[in-house]
C-alpha positions as CSV (number, residue, x, y, z in Angstrom):
1,M,138.3,146.2,153.7
2,R,140.7,149.0,154.4
3,I,140.4,151.8,151.9
4,Y,142.8,154.8,151.8
5,I,141.3,157.9,150.2
6,A,143.9,160.5,149.3
7,G,142.4,164.0,149.2
8,H,139.3,163.1,151.3
9,N,138.6,166.8,152.1
10,G,138.1,167.9,148.5
11,M,134.9,167.8,146.5
12,V,135.8,164.4,145.0
13,G,137.3,162.9,148.1
14,S,134.3,163.9,150.2
15,A,132.0,162.2,147.7
16,L,134.1,159.0,147.9
17,V,133.9,159.2,151.7
18,R,130.1,159.5,151.5
19,R,130.0,156.5,149.1
20,W,132.0,154.1,151.3
21,Q,130.5,155.2,154.6
22,Q,127.3,153.5,153.4
23,E,129.0,150.1,153.2
24,A,129.5,147.6,156.0
25,G,132.8,146.0,156.5
26,V,134.8,149.0,155.2
27,K,137.3,151.0,157.3
28,L,138.3,154.3,155.7
29,L,141.9,155.5,156.2
30,L,141.8,159.3,156.0
31,R,144.6,161.8,156.6
32,S,144.5,165.6,156.1
33,R,147.2,167.5,154.4
34,T,148.7,168.5,157.8
35,E,148.6,164.8,159.0
36,L,150.3,163.4,155.8
37,D,152.3,165.4,153.3
38,L,151.9,163.6,150.0
39,L,154.9,165.5,148.6
40,N,157.1,163.6,151.1
41,Q,157.8,160.1,149.8
42,A,159.2,158.9,153.1
43,A,156.1,160.0,155.0
44,V,153.8,158.4,152.4
45,N,155.8,155.1,152.6
46,A,155.6,155.2,156.4
47,F,151.8,155.7,156.3
48,Y,151.3,152.8,153.8
49,A,153.6,150.5,155.9
50,A,151.7,151.3,159.1
51,E,148.1,151.2,157.9
52,K,148.4,148.5,155.1
53,P,145.4,149.5,153.1
54,D,143.8,147.0,150.7
55,V,142.7,149.7,148.3
56,A,144.1,153.2,147.6
57,I,142.1,155.8,145.7
58,I,144.1,158.8,144.7
59,A,141.8,161.9,144.5
60,A,144.4,164.4,145.9
61,A,145.7,167.1,143.6
62,K,146.8,170.7,143.4
63,V,144.0,172.3,141.4
64,G,143.1,175.8,140.2
65,G,141.6,177.8,137.4
66,I,143.2,179.1,134.2
67,H,144.9,182.1,136.0
68,A,146.5,179.9,138.6
69,N,147.6,177.3,136.1
70,N,149.1,180.0,133.9
71,T,150.8,181.8,136.7
72,Y,152.3,178.8,138.6
73,P,152.8,176.0,136.0
74,A,156.0,174.7,137.8
75,D,154.1,174.3,141.0
76,F,151.2,172.5,139.3
77,L,153.6,170.2,137.5
78,H,155.9,169.5,140.5
79,D,153.2,169.1,143.1
80,N,150.9,166.9,141.1
81,L,153.8,164.8,139.8
82,A,155.0,164.3,143.4
83,I,151.5,163.3,144.6
84,A,151.2,160.7,141.7
85,T,154.7,159.2,142.0
86,N,154.7,159.1,145.8
87,T,151.2,157.6,146.3
88,I,151.6,155.1,143.4
89,H,155.2,154.0,144.1
90,G,154.5,153.9,147.9
91,A,151.4,151.7,147.3
92,W,153.5,149.2,145.3
93,L,156.2,149.1,147.9
94,A,153.7,148.4,150.7
95,G,151.9,145.6,148.7
96,V,148.7,147.5,148.2
97,K,146.5,145.1,146.1
98,R,144.4,147.7,144.3
99,L,144.8,151.4,143.4
100,L,142.5,153.7,141.4
101,F,144.1,157.0,140.2
102,L,141.8,159.8,139.3
103,G,142.7,162.0,136.3
104,S,140.9,164.6,134.3
105,S,139.5,165.1,130.8
106,C,142.2,167.7,130.2
107,I,144.7,164.9,129.6
108,Y,143.3,164.7,126.0
109,P,144.6,166.8,123.1
110,K,143.2,170.3,122.6
111,H,141.8,169.3,119.3
112,A,140.7,165.8,120.2
113,P,137.8,164.2,118.3
114,Q,134.4,164.7,119.8
115,P,133.3,162.7,121.8
116,M,136.9,162.1,123.1
117,P,137.8,158.4,123.2
118,E,140.5,156.9,125.5
119,D,142.8,156.1,122.6
120,C,143.2,159.7,121.5
121,L,145.6,160.2,124.5
122,L,149.0,161.6,123.3
123,S,147.7,162.0,119.7
124,G,148.2,165.8,119.7
125,P,149.2,168.9,121.6
126,L,147.5,169.7,124.9
127,E,145.6,172.8,125.8
128,P,148.4,175.3,126.8
129,T,146.6,176.9,129.7
130,N,146.5,173.7,131.8
131,E,149.4,171.7,130.1
132,A,151.4,171.4,133.4
133,Y,148.5,169.9,135.3
134,A,147.6,167.6,132.3
135,I,151.2,166.3,132.0
136,A,151.2,165.3,135.7
137,K,147.9,163.5,135.4
138,I,149.1,161.7,132.2
139,T,152.2,160.6,134.2
140,G,150.0,159.2,137.0
141,L,147.9,157.3,134.5
142,K,151.0,155.9,132.8
143,L,152.6,155.0,136.1
144,C,149.5,152.9,136.9
145,Q,149.6,151.3,133.5
146,Y,153.3,150.4,133.7
147,Y,153.3,149.2,137.3
148,R,150.4,146.9,136.3
149,Q,152.4,145.8,133.2
150,Q,155.7,145.3,134.9
151,H,154.7,144.2,138.4
152,G,151.3,142.6,137.9
153,V,149.5,144.9,140.4
154,M,145.9,146.0,139.7
155,F,146.6,149.7,139.4
156,H,144.2,151.6,137.0
157,S,142.8,155.0,136.4
158,A,139.5,156.9,135.8
159,M,139.2,160.1,133.8
160,P,136.1,162.1,134.9
161,T,134.5,164.8,132.9
162,N,133.5,168.2,134.4
163,L,132.4,167.6,137.9
164,Y,130.0,169.5,140.2
165,G,128.3,168.9,143.5
166,P,128.6,169.5,147.3
167,G,131.9,171.1,148.4
168,D,132.6,172.8,145.1
169,N,134.5,176.0,144.8
170,Y,132.1,178.9,144.3
171,H,134.6,181.8,143.6
172,L,133.1,184.0,140.9
173,Q,136.4,184.4,139.0
174,N,138.4,181.2,139.8
175,S,135.7,178.5,139.9
176,H,134.3,176.4,137.1
177,V,131.2,177.4,135.1
178,M,128.6,175.5,137.1
179,P,129.4,176.8,140.6
180,A,130.1,180.3,139.3
181,L,126.7,180.4,137.7
182,I,125.0,179.1,140.9
183,R,126.6,181.9,143.0
184,K,126.0,184.6,140.4
185,F,122.3,183.8,140.1
186,H,121.9,183.3,143.8
187,E,123.4,186.7,144.6
188,A,121.3,188.3,141.8
189,R,118.1,186.9,143.3
190,V,119.0,188.0,146.8
191,T,119.8,191.5,145.8
192,G,116.8,191.8,143.4
193,A,119.0,192.5,140.3
194,A,117.1,193.0,137.1
195,E,119.6,191.2,134.9
196,V,122.7,188.9,135.0
197,A,125.5,189.2,132.4
198,A,126.7,185.9,131.0
199,W,130.0,185.5,129.1
200,G,130.1,184.6,125.4
201,T,127.3,183.5,123.1
202,G,126.2,180.5,125.2
203,S,126.8,178.2,122.2
204,P,129.7,176.0,123.5
205,K,128.7,172.5,124.7
206,R,129.9,170.9,127.9
207,E,129.3,167.7,129.8
208,F,128.6,167.7,133.5
209,L,128.8,164.8,136.0
210,H,127.5,164.9,139.6
211,V,130.4,164.1,141.9
212,D,128.3,161.4,143.7
213,D,127.9,159.6,140.4
214,L,131.7,159.7,140.0
215,A,132.0,158.1,143.4
216,D,129.6,155.4,142.4
217,A,131.5,154.8,139.2
218,C,134.7,154.4,141.2
219,A,133.1,151.8,143.4
220,F,131.9,150.0,140.2
221,L,135.3,150.0,138.6
222,L,136.9,148.7,141.8
223,R,134.6,145.7,141.5
224,Q,135.8,144.9,138.0
225,E,138.2,142.0,137.7
226,N,140.0,143.3,134.6
227,P,139.3,147.0,134.1
228,P,140.9,149.0,131.3
229,D,144.2,150.8,132.2
230,W,142.2,154.0,132.1
231,I,138.6,154.7,131.3
232,N,136.4,157.8,130.8
233,V,133.7,158.6,133.3
234,G,130.9,160.9,132.3
235,T,127.3,161.1,131.3
236,G,127.9,160.9,127.5
237,I,125.5,163.9,127.2
238,D,126.4,167.5,126.7
239,V,124.4,170.7,126.9
240,T,125.0,174.2,125.6
241,I,126.2,176.8,128.2
242,R,123.0,178.7,127.4
243,E,120.9,175.7,128.4
244,L,122.9,175.2,131.5
245,T,122.6,178.9,132.4
246,E,118.8,178.7,132.0
247,V,118.6,175.6,134.2
248,V,120.6,177.2,136.9
249,A,118.6,180.5,136.8
250,E,115.3,178.6,137.0
251,T,116.6,176.4,139.9
252,V,117.8,179.3,141.9
253,G,114.6,181.3,141.3
254,F,116.1,184.2,139.3
255,T,113.4,185.8,137.2
256,G,115.3,188.7,135.6
257,R,116.9,188.9,132.2
258,I,120.0,187.0,131.1
259,V,122.2,189.2,128.9
260,W,124.9,187.5,126.8
261,D,128.2,189.4,126.3
262,A,129.5,188.2,123.0
263,T,132.6,190.2,123.4
264,K,133.8,187.7,126.0
265,P,135.5,184.4,124.8
266,D,133.4,181.3,124.3
267,G,136.3,178.8,124.7
268,T,136.5,175.4,123.1
269,P,133.3,174.8,121.1
270,R,132.8,171.3,122.5
271,K,134.2,168.9,125.2
272,L,132.4,165.6,125.5
273,M,133.8,162.3,126.7
274,D,133.2,159.0,124.9
275,V,131.9,156.8,127.6
276,S,131.1,153.8,125.5
277,K,133.7,151.6,127.3
278,L,132.1,152.3,130.7
279,T,128.6,151.8,129.4
280,A,129.6,148.5,127.9
281,L,130.8,147.4,131.3
282,G,127.4,148.1,132.7
283,W,127.6,151.6,134.4
284,Q,125.7,154.7,133.6
285,A,125.3,158.0,135.5
286,G,122.1,158.2,137.5
287,T,121.7,161.9,138.2
288,T,120.0,164.2,135.6
289,L,121.4,167.7,135.1
290,R,118.3,169.3,136.5
291,D,118.2,167.1,139.6
292,G,121.9,167.6,140.1
293,V,121.7,171.3,139.9
294,K,118.8,171.3,142.4
295,Q,120.8,169.1,144.8
296,T,123.9,171.3,144.4
297,Y,122.0,174.5,145.0
298,A,120.6,173.1,148.2
299,S,124.2,172.2,149.3
300,F,125.4,175.7,148.3
301,Q,122.7,177.2,150.6
302,A,123.6,174.9,153.5
303,E,127.3,175.6,153.1
304,L,126.6,179.4,152.9
305,A,124.5,179.2,156.1
306,T,127.1,177.3,158.0
307,G,130.1,179.4,156.9
308,T,131.7,176.4,155.1
309,L,131.3,177.7,151.5
310,R,134.6,177.5,149.5
311,G,135.4,180.6,147.5
């Protein structure tokens, strides 16, 4: 089986590579950004025509934090739209039998019910700070749905919750909460700091999925004969930011005080995926939060030692 993984150098793409490297009879088709410009439809079409993959997994995206999304919304919308349209349309032109498009939980309305079911899509306004990115991801999801409906191809999508794991971005300002906490507590332990300041009250609840579990879920979905057009992928379990912070501090070995700065914003009170559809199909995440943080901290230390740490 010839599998094309778009975005194989990112955190998600790397996990997908690790997952399929374990399987015999699989040839991975991998191209870096310099080797294949996904913003160029002609280049994408030529790649598909030459390599003829059986399966395409679209994990490539232009990503960034709130500041980047707010500052460059046109870039985020244009580039992610182009990636989605070029890879999906090109796959159909080349006769690719199966395509899995990876979206994001940010596709759901800002005030979606909790947990967020798949059918709440387009039922209300999006979170303004990442609206451009979300619109592009919704378009990719809908393209897969409509190519399947109109042309009978098995193109479908997976919507993961907050991801973490090897290859994450550890920038203290621009990264997500998990890698930011890992770096902050690591540096505090190394320098012998007596305390670490944490934003907000710690009361918001978030769901976290290890990226290797996402890769396993993708493999599971690609084995389904008739998967949903799009499906949530998560643990179905959330924790407070305070609980997460304490797990990270304990894992890293920081023994000082954690000081909560309630003058800083908490953000949305809760963001949890409804994963009942995926559970009913027979898949569940296998990595506990505590084990996942332990594995991720080990990879953080390895990446720091080898100079490959992002951020």
